[in-house]
Each structure stands twice: as C-alpha cells, then as structure tokens.
N, C-alpha and C positions, 0 to 999 in steps of 0.2 A: 162894619166889625160889631156884632152883636155884645155889646158890654154888659147886659141886664142878666141876672142869671133868676130863674124861678123860685119862687117862695120851699115850694117841695124842695128844690136841688138844695137849697140853704139849711134847712132842716133836715134832710137825711143824711147829711154834710156833719149838720152837728151834732147828731145823734152820737159820734163815733169817739166825741169829748168825754160823756158820760164814763163811757169804760175805761177808758185814760187816767182818767182822776180818780177814778175807784183805788185803782193802783198808786196812783201817785200820792192819795191821801193816805193810805193806811201806810206807806212808805217813811213819809215826810211828816207826818201829826204823831203816830204810835210806835213806829218801830224801835225811837229811842227809849220807851217806858218798856215794851217789851225785851229789850237788851239788858237792862239796866234792874229791872224789878219782879221779869218774868227767868231769865236766863242768869243774870245776876253776874254779868261779865266785867271786868275790870276796865274802869272808866277811862282808866290811862292809855288802855289797848282802843277803845273806841277813839280818843284824841289822835293815835295814830293813825285809825283805819282810814279816819275818812278823809285826810288830806291826801292819803297815797290814793285814794280811789280815785279824788280830783284831779293826779297827775297823768292818771288812764284816760278819763274820761278826756283833757284838754288835748291828747291824739284823736281816740276812737270818736269824739261826737262830730268833730270837722271831716275825719273820713268817711263817715256814715254821708256824711252830707254831700260832700263829693262823689261817692257812689251812688246816693239816690239819684243826683244830678244827670249821671251819666247813665242811666238803666233806662231800659227800651225793651219791654216786652207788649205782647199781646193785649195783654190785661194792662196797661199802663203804665207809667211813671213811678206812682204811688202806692198803688193798691197793692198792687203785690206784698211791700216791704210793711205796711201797714197790717196787715192780714198775720204775715207772718211773725213779726215784732210783737203783737199782740199774742197770739200763743205762747211766744219764748217765756214774756214777761209774767202771761199769767202761773204757766208752770216755776216761774222762780220765785216769784210772787207768795206763793202756796207755798213752796218748800221753806221760805226765810221763815215764815211764824210758824215752821212745823220743825220741831225739835226730833228726831227721827225716832222708831219706836225703839231701839235700842238704846236710846237715850244715849247722847254724846255728854262728855262731861270731858274738863280739863284741856288741852293742844287739840285734840279733834274737834272741840266744840268749836273753836277758837277758829279751825282752820275751815272748818263749813259755814262758818257765818262771813268768815272774811271775801270767801269764792262765791257764795250767794249775793254779797253787798255787791260787789263789781260785777257781777254777770245780771243783776235788776240792773244797773245805770246802764249797761250795755245793750240791754232785752227792750230797757223803754227807750234807748234812743233810736233802735231799729223802727218802734211803730211812732215815736213823736215827730221827730223831726221831718218825714214824709208830710205825716197829718198836716201838722200848720204849715208847711210850705207850698199847699195846696192854695192857700188865700191870695197869693198877688198871679197863681197861676189861673183864678176864674178871669178875673177883670185886672185892668189899670184905673178904673173908673173908683177917685178917694170915697165918693159916696156907696157906692157898690161894698166895695174893703170893709165899710165901718159895720152897714149892716150884716155880712158874711160874721168879719170877724166878733160883734154882737150876741149872733146867734150862737157862733160855735164856742163864745164864751159862758153863756149862758146855761151850757150844756155842762161844758166844765164846770159852773158852780153847784149845778144839780147834783154833777158827780162826786164834787166837794161834800155838798151839804149830805148827801146821804152817810158819807164818813164821819163828818163831824158831828152830825145831831145824830144819828142810828149807835154808834160806837158805844159810848158811854152807856146805851140802856141796853143793848145786844148780848155786850161780853159778859153782865152777869148771868144772861138768861142760858148764856152755852157754856158757861163756868161751871165746876163742879165742888170747887173749895169757898169752905166759909171761913169769915175771921172770927177775931176774937169775938165781937159783939153778934155771931148768930150771923150775919149777913155774908151772903156771897161775894168773896172778891173777884178781880180777873188773875186769871190763871192760862197756861199752855195751852189748855183744850178749848177755850173760848178764843184765844189768838188764831189758834190751826182753823178751826170751824169759819170760822168769819173770815180769814184770809182765802179760805177756799171758796168760799159764796163770792166773793169782790171777785177772785180769778177766773170765774165760769163767766160774772157779770163784764169784765173785758171781753173776752172772747165774745160775747153774744151782742152784744153794744158794738161793738166794732166790724165785725161781719154783716150787721144789717145796715150798718153806716155805707162801708165801703163795697157792698153788691148792689147798694139801689143810688150810687153816686157816680155821678158821669163824668169822666175825668176831660177838662178841655185844659188846652195850653196857646196862651196868648203869643209867643214867643214859642222858637225851636230849641228843643233839649241842648242840652252843650254837648261840642263834641271830644274836650279835653279829655285823655284820662287821668286816672288819680293821680296828684304827684302833692307830697310835704311842700315843694316848693310854692306850687299854684296855691296850696292851702294858706301858709303866712303870708303868700302874697294878699290876697284878698283880705284877711284878718289885720295886716299892716296896713295894705293902701287906704282901707275904707277909712279914714278917721272918726266918722261918724257912729259906724257899727264898734267902736272901741269907745266912743262916749257914752253910748246908749248902754253897753256892756256895765259899765261903770256905775251909773244911775241908777238902773233897772237891777241890776245887783245888789246893790244896798236899801233901796226900798223893797225888794223881794223879801231880803233875809229879814227885814222888820215887821214883814206880815209871819215869816216863817216862825218868830222868836213866840207869837201869840199863838199860833197853833200848833206848837212843837212842847211848847213849855205849859201849854193849856193843860194837859193829862197830869203832869205833876200838881200844877197850880191848885185844881182844884180836890186833888187828892189831898194834899200836906199843907196848905196853906187855907182854904177852905173847910175841908173836911169831909166833903161830899163829890165825888168823882162823878154822881148822875149829874150832882146841877151842870155838870160843863155843857150838856144836851141843850138845854134851856139858853145858855151863854150861846152857842153854836146856833141855836133856832132863830134867835133874834140878827146874828149875822148873817145866817143867809137872809134875812128878809131885807134885810139891809144891801145884800149882792144882788139882791132881786130888783129891788129900784136903782142903786147903781148903775145897772145895765142899759139904762133909759139914757144916764146922763150924755155920755157920746154921741150917738145918734141925735138926740134933742137940742145940747147945749152947742155943738159945731153947725148948727142953722144959722145960729145968731154970735158966737163966737169962733174966733179961730183954735185949731185943735191943740195948739200951742199954749191958748190960755185955758183951755176946757181942762187938758192934763195937769196944769199948775194950779186949776180948782178941786181936783182929785185928788191932791197930795195934801193939800190946804185942810181938808174934809178930813182926812186920815190924821194927819197932826194932830186937830183940835177932837176931833174923834176919841184917840186914845190917850190923849191927855185928860179928857172928861173922864173916861174908864180909869185912867190911875187914880184922880182925884177922889172918885167916889171909893178906890181899894183902898185909899193909905191913910186920908183925913181924918176916919172915924176909927173909935177902938173895933168896930167890927166892920169891914167890907158891906157897903150898902148893894146888893146884886142886884137890886131892880133899876137903880142908877146907874150903877155899870152897863147892863144889859141896854138900855136905852142911849147910853152914850158910844156904847160897842155897833149902833145901826150906824151912826154919822160915820164910824170907822169902815164900816165895811162898804157905804156908798161909795167911800174915795177908794178904796183899794179896791170893788169891783170894774168902777170904770178906769181905772188907773192898769190893770191889765189888759181892759178891750183896746184902749188906746195904746199901749207897747205893743199889739200885735198889728197895728195898722204903721207902727213906727217901722218895724221891721219890714213891710211891705215898702215902705217910703227908702229904706236903707238899701233894699235889694235893686230899685231902680236909679238910687243914686250910686250905688257901686258898678251899676249897668254902663250909666253915662260917663262916667270917669276912668272907668277900667277899659272898658269895650268891650266886656262879656259879662253874659248873667248868670247868677249862680244862686238861686233861692235857695238848694236845699243849704249850702254849705251856710249860707246869711242865718238861715232857721237855726241851723244846729245850735249856733251861738246863744239862741233861747234858752235850748236844754241846758247847754253848760255854763250858763249862766246861773239858771234857777239850781244847778248844783253845786256852785261856788256859792251861790246865797245860803243855799243848807248846807254847806262844810262852813260859813260865818257861824250861823245859826248854832251847830252842835258843838266848836270849840268854845263858845259861851256858854252852850249849856253843860256842857261833860265837865268845862273847869269850874264853874260855878259850885256843881254838885261834888265834883272832889276838893272844891278849896272849904266848902261849909262844911262838907265831912257828912253830905246826906246819907241816909241810913234806909234805906227802900225795904227793912224789915220793919220801920216804926210808924210808916204814913204820917198822920195829924200829930204823933208823938215826937215828931221830928223838933229840933231846936230852934229857939228864936230867930237865931244867926241864920237856918238852913232857909226857914220861912221871909226871910228879907231876901236872900239872895234870889229863892224865885221869882220872888214877887219882883224886884226888881228886873230879871230878865225875863218876865211877863210882861211888866208893863211900862219899864223905863228904856231898855234897850230900844225898843220900836222907835221912840218919839226922834232919838238919836238920829236912828239911820235915817228915818224918813226926813228931816231935814236937812243931812246931809246929799239927800239926793234929790232934793229940789233944788236946790242951790247948785249943782252940776248941771244939772236940766235946763236951767235957766241961763247959766254964763256961757254953757259950751257947745248945747245941742243949737244946730243952724238950718235942722229942717223943716221951715218952717214961712209962710208968707210966699212976696215973689220968687226968693230962690227955691222953693218946694213945686212953684207953679212951674217955672223953667224948666224943671227935670220930669215934670210930668207932662208936658209939652213935648220934649224931644224923645220919650219914650213912646208918647205916638206915632212921632215921627219915624221911630224906627221899627214899631209895629209896621203901619205901613206901607213902608220899604221890603219888611222882608215879606207881607203878604204878595208884592209888585213881582219881587221878584219869584215867588212861586208861579205865579200865572205866566 
C-alpha cells in the first residue's frame, strides 16, 4: 500500500485553503467592524444573533459531515461538495458585505443580516468540512499527515495573510468617504467591492485545487445513512473528540480576539487603522516560520511536547505584546510587532497540530466505535471554530456595549472604551491560551505508546479491507 503522496498533489490540495480563508478571514476579522461601524446595527442584536446561529450550526455541521461521509459520485466523495460549497459561500460572502442598492434599513436590514449570517455558516460548512476531511483519507502515515497538514495550513495562512495585511490598505482605496481630517475612511462601497474580489478568489482557488487533486481512499466510505442518533453517538462516545473540542475552542477563541478586535484597537486606541497592516505583516512572518515547527520538532520530540511548545510560545508572545502596549504612555508599536512574531509562530504551529490531532481522533474513533467517520469528526473542527468565534463576539460586543463605544468618534472615544478594547485585544487571549494549555496537558491522551497502538490497529484494519476486496 503506497502511503506517500507526490509533492504536486500536496500543493494542489493546499491551494484550495487560500480561497476558503479569504472568506473565513473577512467573516471572522472584519464582519463585526462592518456591522457596528458601517451598518450601525444594535450591539445587543449582535449579541443575540451569534449564539442563535451556533445552535443551528450544532445541528447543521455534524449533519453535513455525515452527508459527506455517505457521498459516492463519479467525481469522488469530497470534491463535489467543496466546489458547490465554495460557489455558494462566495455568493453569500459578497451579499453579506453589500447592503442592497435600495439601501435596507430598520427591521428589513436586521432580517437580511441575520439570514446571510446563518447562510454563511451553512455554505462555509459545505466546503470546509469535506476539504479538511481529505487529510486522513490521503494516508495513515503520521509523517505524511504532518506534511500534508502543514502545506495546507501554509496556504491557509496565505489566505488569512491576504485579508489581514491588505484589507486595512485596500479598504481606503476602494472607499469614497472622507473623514473630518480629510483622509479616506472605510465605507460600505469599499467593503462591498473587496468582499466581491475575495468571493471570486474563493471560487477560483477552490476550482484549481479540486480539478488538480486526485481523491484517494484508504478505507471504504461509510455505508450508514444519516441519523441524529449516529451523530450524537460519535460525538458522545469519542471522549478525545470532546476534549479536543474544548482545548482547541479556547485557544482558537484567544486567536480570534486578536484578529477580530484588531480593527477596533488600531482605529480607536492607536488612532491609525492602517498600522494594523504592518502589525499583521509581522504576524504573517511569524506564521510562515511557525509552519516549520511541527515537521522539524516532531523529528526530535513527541507531537504532544511540540504542541505544548506551540501554546507556550503563543502565551509568551501575547504577554510581550501586552507589556509593550500597556506599560508605556504610548504603545511601542515596533516592540509589539516583534513580540507578535513569537505569538504567531506558536499559533501557526498550533493550527497544524490541531489538524493532525483530528486525523488521529478519526483513527481512535474507528478503533473504539468500530466504524470510521472522517467528515463528521472533521465537522467538529468547523463547529469549534464557530464556537470560538462566538466566544470572541460575546466578549467583543459585550465590551463595546458596556464601555459605551461610539463608532462615530473613532480615536476620540473615552479612556474607558480604549481600556476595554485594549484588554479584549491583548489580555483576554492570554487567559484563554493558558486554560487551553492546562486542559490539553491533563486530559488529551492520544500520544506516545497509546497512539502507536491505535495506528497499528488501523493498519491492520486497512490490510484486512484490502484482503477482503481481493
């Protein structure tokens, strides 16, 4: 059985992550700013909307995962869903950042935003779950999985980098509104055009990836039909999946606090929205460096130790960023940026490890439950990311509401508002990462000899399946 994949197939697969993260980055990093500052929606409504959407995601995401598990077409198991999901998500993304030409207001605008908010999650799930579910289907070799996940995460980071670095620069260029100081400020036109460009990129990169990637299956596809009973059985009986959901959700929420609150921090606290581009550029450098951590360090130490190292790097980096931002009369941007490199290295390597952990969890569930469910397990990744985003939005919108944030004042907001935004941007992530580290260290057991036993059993099952086919 050939466990090795060509470098070309690994790269063509990874290209699809660029498009997915163009949409992902716009939604998770800039939607809040668009809704509060451009559409000026009530923050209490936004506090209500996000948890409601997550309740539906809790049903929709595993359902989507099971549908993918039971898909069988001449084009493969995953690719049809990825292409269809990307196209649908692109349309929703463009509409989400575009108030229709007749300029909705009042109740119709709130209904419009709520509907598109839920639809974005559903269409993102259609593409995201089957895309990342392909990782364990390529190979059961841990080293190969590390490489595939690292390459895909590298392209994912590129997509995120495009959004985080270019958005603060491009939005003023695409906007037509001028502020009191005579400088262009972000407006509805800028957001709309940029979202449409990202939507086109989503479809383009997903199409390139899926038309050049050949699907392989190391195990037969699931035969069972979808049922909520099976969905809850998988989630409930796979104890390591639940542990993973908890520690990954907390660390992801910590990262989202940085990316989601950043637009407010540089606008209100720093007083220069464009400075976020330099900050994110430095972070992108750290992210690139971080992609090498897992493949290199796992040659010398265990994957568990590597992941702990990643979390510690993130905690140290965020602590340094906080120190240089708050310990002086004026934030020291250069020192903040340098500290942010350390945090970004940790975060990037953390995401690579999380993808590989899910592949291990699929194997663990196969051995423990007697059947394999890649997509429904990987659907939990998308769900936990949305739950992490929910934690971020609850903290963000609560902080803005309690501190009396005024979107029309920008840097002229009160000291209380600036303190609240600074804590959400710099303090909350440290707390969330520490909690994540503790849960992972004491509760996650898929490592060492235990994981070696699981891998050996999976190979036995695969050889038996191949023998049965012959």
